[in-house]
C-alpha positions in Angstrom: -71.6 -35.0 -11.5 -71.0 -38.7 -11.7 -70.5 -39.9 -15.3 -70.5 -43.7 -15.1 -73.4 -45.5 -16.8 -75.4 -48.1 -15.0 -74.7 -51.7 -16.3 -77.3 -53.2 -18.5 -80.0 -55.3 -16.8 -82.9 -57.3 -18.0 -85.0 -56.2 -15.0 -85.0 -53.0 -13.0 -84.3 -53.2 -9.3 -87.2 -50.8 -8.7 -90.1 -50.1 -11.1 -93.0 -47.9 -10.2 -96.0 -47.4 -12.5 -98.7 -44.7 -12.3 -98.5 -44.2 -8.6 -101.2 -42.0 -7.0 -101.4 -41.2 -3.3 -104.0 -38.8 -1.8 -104.5 -37.4 1.6 -108.0 -36.1 1.7 -108.3 -33.4 -1.0 -104.6 -33.3 -1.5 -103.0 -35.4 -4.2 -99.5 -35.8 -2.9 -98.3 -38.2 -5.7 -99.9 -37.8 -9.1 -99.4 -40.5 -11.7 -95.7 -41.1 -11.0 -93.7 -43.7 -13.0 -90.0 -44.4 -13.0 -87.5 -47.3 -12.8 -83.9 -47.8 -11.4 -81.4 -50.3 -12.7 -78.5 -52.0 -10.8 -75.7 -49.5 -10.2 -77.8 -46.5 -11.1 -78.5 -43.5 -8.8 -81.9 -42.0 -9.6 -82.6 -38.6 -8.1 -86.0 -37.1 -7.2 -85.2 -33.3 -7.3 -87.8 -30.9 -6.0 -88.6 -28.4 -3.3 -90.0 -29.3 0.1 -93.6 -30.4 -0.2 -93.1 -31.7 -3.8 -94.0 -35.3 -2.9 -90.6 -36.8 -2.5 -91.0 -38.3 0.9 -94.5 -39.6 0.1 -93.1 -41.4 -3.0 -90.4 -43.0 -0.8 -93.0 -44.1 1.8 -95.0 -45.8 -0.9 -91.9 -47.4 -2.6 -90.7 -48.7 0.8 -94.1 -50.2 1.6 -94.7 -47.9 4.6 -98.0 -46.7 3.2 -100.2 -48.1 0.4 -100.7 -46.3 -2.9 -104.3 -45.4 -3.9 -103.5 -46.7 -7.3 -100.5 -47.8 -9.4 -97.9 -50.4 -8.6 -94.3 -50.8 -7.1 -92.0 -53.7 -7.8 -88.7 -54.4 -6.1 -86.5 -57.0 -7.8 -89.7 -58.2 -9.6 -91.7 -58.6 -6.4 -94.8 -56.5 -5.7 -94.3 -54.0 -2.9 -97.1 -53.3 -0.5 -97.2 -52.7 3.3 -97.5 -56.5 3.9 -94.7 -57.5 1.5 -92.0 -58.8 3.9 -90.0 -60.6 1.2 -89.7 -57.5 -1.0 -88.7 -55.3 1.9 -85.7 -57.5 2.6 -84.2 -56.2 -0.6 -84.3 -52.5 0.4 -82.3 -50.3 2.8 -84.4 -47.3 3.9 -82.7 -44.3 5.4 -85.5 -41.8 6.4 -85.0 -38.1 7.3 -85.7 -38.9 11.0 -82.8 -40.4 12.9 -83.4 -44.0 14.1 -80.5 -44.6 16.5 -80.2 -45.2 20.2 -78.3 -42.3 21.8 -77.1 -44.3 24.8 -75.4 -46.9 22.6 -72.2 -46.6 20.8 -72.1 -46.7 17.0 -70.9 -50.2 17.1 -73.6 -51.3 19.5 -76.3 -49.6 17.3 -75.0 -51.4 14.3 -74.8 -54.8 16.1 -78.3 -54.4 17.3 -79.9 -53.4 14.0 -77.8 -56.0 12.2 -79.3 -58.8 14.4 -82.7 -57.4 13.6 -81.9 -57.8 9.9 -80.9 -61.4 10.4 -77.1 -61.0 10.3 -75.1 -63.4 12.5 -71.6 -63.7 14.1 -68.7 -63.3 11.6 -70.8 -61.8 8.8 -72.3 -59.3 11.2 -68.9 -58.3 12.6 -67.5 -57.9 9.1 -70.4 -55.8 8.0 -70.2 -53.5 11.0 -66.5 -52.9 10.4 -67.0 -52.3 6.7 -69.9 -49.8 7.3 -67.9 -47.9 10.0 -65.0 -47.6 7.6 -67.2 -46.5 4.6 -68.8 -43.7 6.6 -65.7 -42.5 8.4 -66.8 -43.6 11.9 -64.2 -46.2 12.8 -62.2 -44.1 15.2 -65.3 -43.2 17.3 -67.1 -46.5 16.9 -67.0 -47.2 20.7 -68.2 -43.7 21.7 -71.8 -43.1 22.9 -73.7 -41.6 19.9 -75.3 -38.9 22.1 -71.9 -37.2 21.9 -72.0 -37.3 18.1 -72.5 -34.3 15.9 -75.7 -34.2 13.7 -73.6 -35.2 10.7 -72.1 -38.2 12.4 -75.6 -39.3 13.5 -76.8 -39.1 9.9 -73.9 -41.1 8.7 -74.6 -43.8 11.3 -78.3 -43.7 10.2 -77.2 -44.5 6.7 -74.9 -47.3 7.9 -77.8 -49.0 9.6 -79.6 -49.1 6.2 -76.6 -50.7 4.6 -75.8 -53.5 6.9 -77.7 -56.3 5.1 -76.3 -55.3 1.6 -79.6 -54.1 0.1 -80.0 -54.1 -3.7 -82.0 -50.9 -3.4 -80.8 -48.1 -1.1 -83.4 -45.4 -0.4 -82.1 -42.1 0.9 -84.5 -39.3 1.9 -82.8 -35.9 2.1 -79.7 -37.5 3.8 -77.6 -34.3 4.0 -80.1 -31.9 5.5 -78.5 -30.0 8.3 -75.2 -31.8 8.3 -71.7 -30.3 8.5 -69.6 -30.0 5.3 -67.3 -32.9 6.2 -70.2 -35.3 6.9 -72.0 -34.1 3.7 -68.9 -34.9 1.6 -68.4 -38.3 3.3 -72.1 -39.2 2.6 -71.9 -38.2 -1.0 -68.7 -40.2 -1.5 -70.2 -43.2 0.2 -73.3 -43.1 -2.1 -71.1 -42.8 -5.2 -69.0 -45.8 -4.1 -72.1 -48.0 -3.4 -73.6 -47.1 -6.8 -70.3 -48.0 -8.5 -70.4 -51.4 -6.7 -73.8 -52.1 -8.2 -76.3 -50.9 -5.6 -79.4 -49.2 -7.0 -80.0 -45.9 -5.2 -83.1 -43.7 -4.9 -82.0 -40.3 -3.7 -84.3 -37.4 -2.9 -82.9 -33.9 -2.5 -83.7 -30.3 -3.0 -80.0 -29.5 -3.5 -79.3 -29.1 -7.2 -75.5 -29.6 -6.8 -76.1 -33.0 -5.1 -78.3 -34.2 -7.9 -75.7 -33.1 -10.5 -72.8 -34.8 -8.6 -74.5 -38.1 -7.9 -77.3 -38.9 -10.1 -77.3 -40.8 -13.5 -80.9 -39.8 -14.1 -83.0 -37.2 -12.4 -86.7 -36.6 -12.2 -87.8 -33.0 -11.7 -90.7 -33.2 -9.2 -93.2 -30.5 -8.4 -96.7 -30.7 -6.8 -96.6 -34.5 -6.8 -95.9 -34.9 -10.6 -92.7 -35.6 -12.5 -92.3 -32.6 -14.8 -89.3 -34.0 -16.7 -86.9 -36.9 -16.4 -83.5 -37.7 -17.9 -79.7 -37.2 -17.5 -78.5 -33.8 -16.6 -77.6 -33.0 -20.2 -81.0 -34.3 -21.5 -82.7 -32.0 -19.0 -80.6 -29.0 -19.9 -81.8 -29.3 -23.5 -85.3 -28.4 -22.2 -84.1 -24.8 -21.7 -82.6 -24.7 -25.1 -79.1 -25.7 -23.8 -77.7 -22.2 -24.4 -75.1 -20.3 -22.5 -75.2 -16.6 -21.5 -72.2 -14.4 -21.8 -72.0 -11.0 -20.0 -69.5 -8.9 -22.0 -68.6 -5.8 -20.0 -66.7 -2.9 -21.5 -66.7 0.5 -23.1 -66.4 2.0 -26.5 -68.3 1.0 -29.6 -70.7 -1.4 -28.0 -73.4 -0.9 -30.7 -70.9 -1.7 -33.5 -69.7 -4.7 -31.5 -73.3 -5.9 -31.1 -73.8 -5.8 -34.9 -70.6 -7.7 -35.5 -71.4 -10.4 -33.0 -75.0 -10.9 -34.3 -73.6 -12.5 -37.5 -71.3 -14.9 -35.6 -72.5 -18.5 -36.0 -73.7 -19.8 -32.7 -74.8 -16.4 -31.4 -78.6 -16.4 -31.0 -79.1 -13.0 -29.5 -77.2 -9.9 -28.5 -78.7 -7.2 -26.3 -77.5 -4.1 -24.4 -76.8 -4.8 -20.7 -77.8 -1.2 -19.8 -74.8 0.8 -20.9 -72.1 -1.3 -19.4 -71.7 -3.8 -22.1 -73.5 -6.6 -23.9 -75.4 -9.8 -23.0 -75.1 -12.7 -25.5 -77.2 -15.9 -25.7 -75.0 -18.5 -27.5 -74.5 -22.2 -28.0 -71.1 -23.5 -26.7 -70.1 -20.3 -24.9 -66.7 -21.7 -24.0 -65.8 -22.6 -27.6 -67.0 -19.2 -29.0 -65.5 -17.0 -26.3 -62.2 -16.2 -27.9 -63.8 -15.3 -31.2 -66.4 -13.1 -29.4 -63.8 -11.1 -27.6 -61.8 -10.7 -30.8 -64.7 -9.5 -32.9 -65.9 -7.1 -30.2 -62.4 -5.6 -30.0 -62.1 -5.3 -33.8 -65.5 -3.4 -33.8 -64.1 -0.9 -31.3 -65.3 -2.2 -28.0 -62.8 -2.4 -25.1 -63.7 -5.5 -23.2 -63.0 -5.2 -19.4 -64.8 -8.3 -18.1 -66.3 -11.6 -19.4 -68.6 -13.9 -17.5 -70.0 -17.2 -19.0 -73.1 -18.6 -17.3 -74.0 -22.2 -18.2 -77.6 -23.6 -17.7 -78.0 -25.9 -14.7 -80.8 -27.9 -13.1 -82.0 -24.7 -11.3 -82.6 -23.2 -14.7 -84.5 -26.3 -15.8 -86.7 -26.2 -12.8 -87.4 -22.5 -13.3 -88.2 -23.2 -16.9 -90.6 -26.0 -16.2 -92.4 -24.7 -13.1 -91.9 -20.9 -13.2 -90.4 -20.8 -9.8 -87.0 -21.4 -8.1 -86.1 -24.8 -6.7 -86.1 -23.7 -3.1 -89.5 -21.9 -3.2 
């Protein structure tokens, strides 16, 4: 996970307050509030149908909220807010490229729509192609591109006008591993250069790698928000150690129960012990030593640390991909 901190700012690039959006009897977005500062990547993490895309549609001014507000660089964002929209780069899940044009021609076309001209446009096209690893195939028809290459070009179109807020809606769904890694590296680079990024995903590992702060989203509501470490504390922040072995496991369990940092010791079903501990890595050597001294022959040790999947399960009672 990225560890840099967003620089201080007197105003957020994006600020949402008490957003509500309904579709008939369905409340897709239910009282959602968050903000993003310059250089910060903010993740909306949740399963499909959690409300991520609806939030993005409201934030980008594609659809109106039923109540609540959105401000981009201090300007009110609504479907009619042309000035505010100039400050965002929106990359939707759906591809928005022309397959009969080359990557360069696509970027030239969309760059002109965004108001870029001549030397500035040419420089931006080259920079975007380089950032997303498309330079060598820039003059090839995009209908020959892989799905991952098309996704990268889609992101490039949203970057041409140097937006202060980049909005990415599930940008790595269905892409090859190389394209996925290039996309994640590009997002991290843009954030490090000061771009505010709103990133939606249902991939826990992407949120951990990229996001400075994460909102756990389920059924249209933010269930919890914070850094990865702050969210982990919601589960108690404890590690689980599977201590497999033979011999005097009962005696070992008694000896380990008194070790500071060990919260619980239970039998794993005849093959060893399961420990719930704080700072599993720091206690591991002492745990093995004490178990051995009590007469247990340790054959295998596995330390499982809590992650965002654990947080989501703890908050919602279901797995992230359900």
